[in-house]
N, C-alpha and C positions, 0 to 999 in steps of 0.2 A: 856617047851622048849623055848629057847631064839630065837625070830624072828630076822632075818637079812634082809629079803626081803618081800615086800608086793606088791600085785597087786594094780592097781589104784582103782578097785572096793572095795577091802578090806580097803584101806585107807579112802574112802568115808564112808563106813559103820562104821568104827572105829570112825571117826570124828562125825558123826551124833549120834551114841550111847553115846559118851562122852558128847554131848550137850543135851542129854535127850530125843532124839527122839527114837521111836520104843517101848516105854512103853505104854501099854494100858491105856486109860483114866480111872480115878476112876469112878465107877458107882454111887457113893454117893456124887459127887460134889468135888470141890477142897477146902480143908481145909486151914487154916492159916499155919499149919505145912507143907502142900504140897507146898504152895507158897514159904515159906521160904526155903524148900529143893530145889525148882526149881531155886531160886536166887542163892543159895549156889553152885549149879552145874555150873551155868554160871559165878559166881563171881561178876557180876555187871549188871546193866541195863542202857544202854545208853539213855540219855534224848534228846528229840528234841521237839521243840514247834509247829511244823506243825500239824494241827488238821483237815485237810480236810477229812481224813478218821478216824484215831484215833492216839493219840499221841504215839510215838514210844515205850516208855518203857512198855506200856501195852501189846504189841503184842508178844514178845518172849514167855511169859508164856502161853498165849492162844495157840500159835502154838504147844507147847509141852504138855500142860496139858488139853486143852479144856476150855470150858466156866467156868469162875470163877467170883466172885463178885469183881468188880473194887474198890468198897468202902473198901474192906478188904486190897487190895494193897495200897490204899491211906493211910489207918491208919498205915501201916507199913513204908511207905516212906515219907509221907508229913505232919507228925505231929511232934511236938517238942520232944516228948518222944518216938517216934517210933525207932525201932532198926536200921534204915538205915539213912544215911546222904549222902550229895553230895560232890564229889570232881572230879578233872580232872584225872580220873583213866584211861580211854581210851580217849574219849572226856568227856564232862560233863556226869556224871553217878551217879546212886545210888549205894553205897557200904555199907557194914555193918559199923556201927559206930566204932566197935572194930577194923576195918581194917584201920582206918585213920592213925594210927602211921606208917603203911607201906609206907605212902606217905609223911612222914615228910621230908625226904631228897629232894623230889621234891619241897616242899614248900620252903625250903632253897635255892635250885637251882634257883627257879623262883625269889626269892627275890634278889639273886645275879645278875641274868640276867637283872632284871628290873632296877638295879642301873647302867647299862652300858649306854653309850651316846645315843644309838639308842632308848632307852626306857625311859630314866630318866625324860624327860619333863613332862610326866603324873604323875610321882612320886612326883616331886618337886611341881607341880601345886596343887596337892591334899593334901600336907603335913598338912596344917592347918585343912582342912576338916576332914582328918582322925583322928586327935587328938580329934576333937569335936565329931565325930561319936563314938569313943571308950568311951568317957565320957557319951554320950547319951545312948548307949547300956548298960553301967554299971548302969545308973540311972533308965532307963525305961524298960530294958529287951529287948528280941528279937523284931526286927522290919524289915519290908520290906523297900526297898529304897523309894517307893512312900509314905510311912508314915512319912518320915523325913521332917519336915518343916524347910527349910533352903534356903537362898537366892541363893545358888549354885545348888539347885535341879531343874535346867532347862536344857534342852537339849543343848549340845554344844560339841565341840571337835571332834577329828577324830575317836574315838571308836564307830562307828555306831550311833553317835548322843547321846551318854550317857551323863547324867548330871555329874557334878563333884562328887555329892553324890554317884551315882551309880558306877562311876569309882573308887572312893575311897573304897567303900565296896568291889568291885570285886578285887582290888589289895590286900586288907586285906584277902579276901577269898583265893586267890592264895597262899599267904604267910602263912596261918594258923593263922593269928591274929584274924580272925573270922571264924566261921563254920556255917553250915546251921542248922536251927531249923524248918525244914519243908518248906512248900510252902503255899501261900495264893492266891487263884485264879491263880495258876500256876506261881506266882511270888515268887522268893526266899525270905525267911525270914532269916535274919542274926542274929547271937548271938555271944557273947564272948565264947570261948571254955569252961570255967568253968561253964557256965550257962546251958550247955546241956551234957557235958562229965564228967566222973569221974575225980576228981582232978589229975593233972599230966599226963593225958593220952598222950598228944603229947610230953611232956618232957621226957618220958621214951621210946621213939621210938627206934627201932633197928638202927644199922649203915646202911649206904647206901648199902654196899655190902650184908649184911644179909637180908635187905628188898628186894633187887633185886632177891636174890636167892629164897626167898619165893614167890615173884610175878611170877618168871619164873616157879617155881614148880606148882603154881596154873594155869597159862596159859597153860602149857603143859597138865595138867590133864583135863582142860576144852576143849582143842583141840583134845586130844587123840593122834594125830600124827601131826607133823608139821615141817617146816623148821625153821631155826634161825629167818628169817624175820617174819614168822607167829607168832612165840612165842614172839618176841619182840613187834609186833604190838598190841597184846592183851592188854597190859598195857602201850603201847607207850614208850618202854624202848630203850635205846641206844644199838646199835649193839655190841659194845665192852663189855658193862656190861652184855648183854644177853649171849654172847659167854662164858664169864668167869663163869657165873652161870650154863650154860649148862654143861660145863666141870666138875664143882663140882658135879652136880647132876648125871652126867654119871658115875663119879668115885664112887659115893655112890650107884649106881645100880637103881636109881629112873627113869632115862631115858636110853633108849636103842637105839643106833645108828641103823638106818635101811635105806635100799634103797627102794624107791617106784617107780614102773614101770612108766616111762614117766616123772618123775620129774628130772630136771637137778640138783637141789640143794640137798645137804645132808639133812636127816630128822632124827627126834628122836621120838620114841614111848614111851608114858608113861607106866611104868611097870605095872600099874593097869588097863590099857585100855583093854576093851573087843573087840573081833573080831567076831561080830555077822555074822551068815550066811546070814541073811536077815534083812532088816530094813523096817518096814511098817510105812509109814508116809503120811499124807495129810495135807498140811498147806500152807498158804500164809505168807511170811516172811516180817518183817519190813526191809526197806533199811538199818537199823542200827542193824540188828540181827547179832550176832557173826558168823553165817554161811557165811554171805556175806559181812560183813563190811570191810574186807581187800580184796579189789577187785582183787589183784594179786592172792590170794589164791583161790577165787571163780572161777577165770578163769582157774587156773591150775588144781583144783580138780574137777570142774563140767563142764568145758568148757563154762562157763557163763560169758560173757562180760557185765558188769553192770556199768552204770553211771546214777546217779540220775539226773533228769532233771527239778527239781522244780525251779532252778535259770536260766533256759534256756528260752528265749522268746518263747511264744507258737508256732509261725510259724516254729521254728527250732527244736522243740521236735520230737523225733523219735517214742517213745513208749507211752508217756503221761506224766502227771504232777507228780502224786505220785504213782509210779509203784512198785508193790510188786512181788518178785519172787515166782513162784509156785513150791512147793516141792511135789513130788509124789514118795514115797519110797526113794531111794537114788539118785534121779536125780532131777535137776532143769529143769523142762520141759517147762516152760512158764512164762509169766508175765501178771499181770492185773493192770490196773489203777483204783483205787477205790475211791469213794467219798460217805460219809454218808450224805444223804439228809434228815436231821432230820425234816424239816418242812413237807415233804411229807411222811416220814416214809419209805424211800426207800434206799437200798444200790445200788448205781449206779456203774456198770462196764463200765467205759468209753472207755476202750480199753482192748482187750484180745488177747494175742499172744502166738503162739507155737514156741518154740526154734527150730532153724534149726538142723535137725538130731535127734530131740526128738519127742515124741508122747504124747500129752496131752490126758488123759482120761477125756472126757467132763462130764461124769456122776459123777466121783469122784470130779472133780473141782466144779460141780454144788452143790454137797452135802457139800463140804467145805464152799462154799459161803453162803449156807442156814444157816449153823451153825454160820458162822461169822455174818450174818445179825441178827440172833436171839440174839446172845451175845451183839450186839450193840443196841438191842431193836427196830430193824427195821422190818417191816412186809413184805415188798416186795423187789423184785430184778428187776433191769432194765439193759439191755445190749444194748450198742450202736453198730453200724455196722462197727466199726473200729477195725482191727486186724485180724490176720490169724486164730485165734481160736474163734472169736466172734460168727459166725453162729452156730458152733457146740455147744458152750456153751449155747446160747439162746435156741437151740433145746432141750438140756438136761434139762434146767430149765422150758421149756414149756412157754416161753415168746416171744413176737415178738421183732425183732430187731428195735431199735430206731435210726433214723438218727443222726449221729454225727455232731455237730456244733462246729467248732474250736473256735468260739467266746465265747463258754461256758467255755473254759479253764480258770483257775484262773490267775490272774496277778502274776508276779514274787513277792514272799514274801519279807518281810524285811530281811536284811542280818542276819545271825546267830551270836551268841556271838563269839568273836574271841577266838580261842583255844590257850592256852599257851603251849600245848604239841605237836602241829602239826609239 
């Protein structure tokens, strides 16, 4: 039966099921095949360098699959011959190497944009360096920016203090003149395309319109149900391109127009989406998890107003430094500010909050955090006395509350890499 109306509860359950929640964890551990299937369901893993608790790209798979070997994911994503590479898919993200041709049109669009007066200064300044870098990569093979011995490899310029070497490599990365060959110490390693990709991979890319249709198809499948803005945001597509692709996929029967109770915007349901009666889930989510990365969708779907505060000075933070939403079944019921204190072997819960109008089950959250600590190789848990859920959580864990000291908040970190698709 073709659905034309969905309740808000149904929409949440559809979205979470499409994202891989509600599936019981494997009793035998998570295999390489399981990780690959999990990434395939999401389409990409967003990358972020903040490591106060754990780097972001590790967290979505843990939230959905349970404890897994991070070394296995590293071999998939951070090695020269691994099946995943990086590109500006949402923000910087790991995607399948075979998917890179879907972004060839973006590479060309960024090359054209960078030739405009507002951007061209960096292009002109690094022209000679880029020629030298291409020759060096051809002669020496894949390299990180820090490995390049060059008089221009000193910090300068407006791009967050990057050297001309780093800036040149990043421009070439944006344009597809170089691709990634893994990471070394979490630093990108750059390579010429033919050094890591099958010959002609990027040259045989589909047209922009065909690529956008495929990306819209994938984002709709990963979302389950969404508005045009939701679908466009997944791969940071233009609204007009997205609308045209939605029309094509609707005509083909792959997307179904639906009305969702409480949503002002029109929505589309992927034809293969499941409508589960119940979703059982217990997880803490990365700030860059697809469930919450589009803040307008998180607020519309879960009533969850979310702003990451890592770049906010400590006295002005409301909820904490690195705050993760708490998912229990199909509701975002709270948020916790986590830090992995590896010297002491302790997972620190620096704040714990219950969302207005929601109810955190402290026993379930305590068990989620025990599993999280064990996955991180940490033996203990510590809860400070800040937040509306702190006392109940400490009681469920059987630990005393520790006084919160604002001076313990981290400093504001270095600025992130500038996004070409924001």
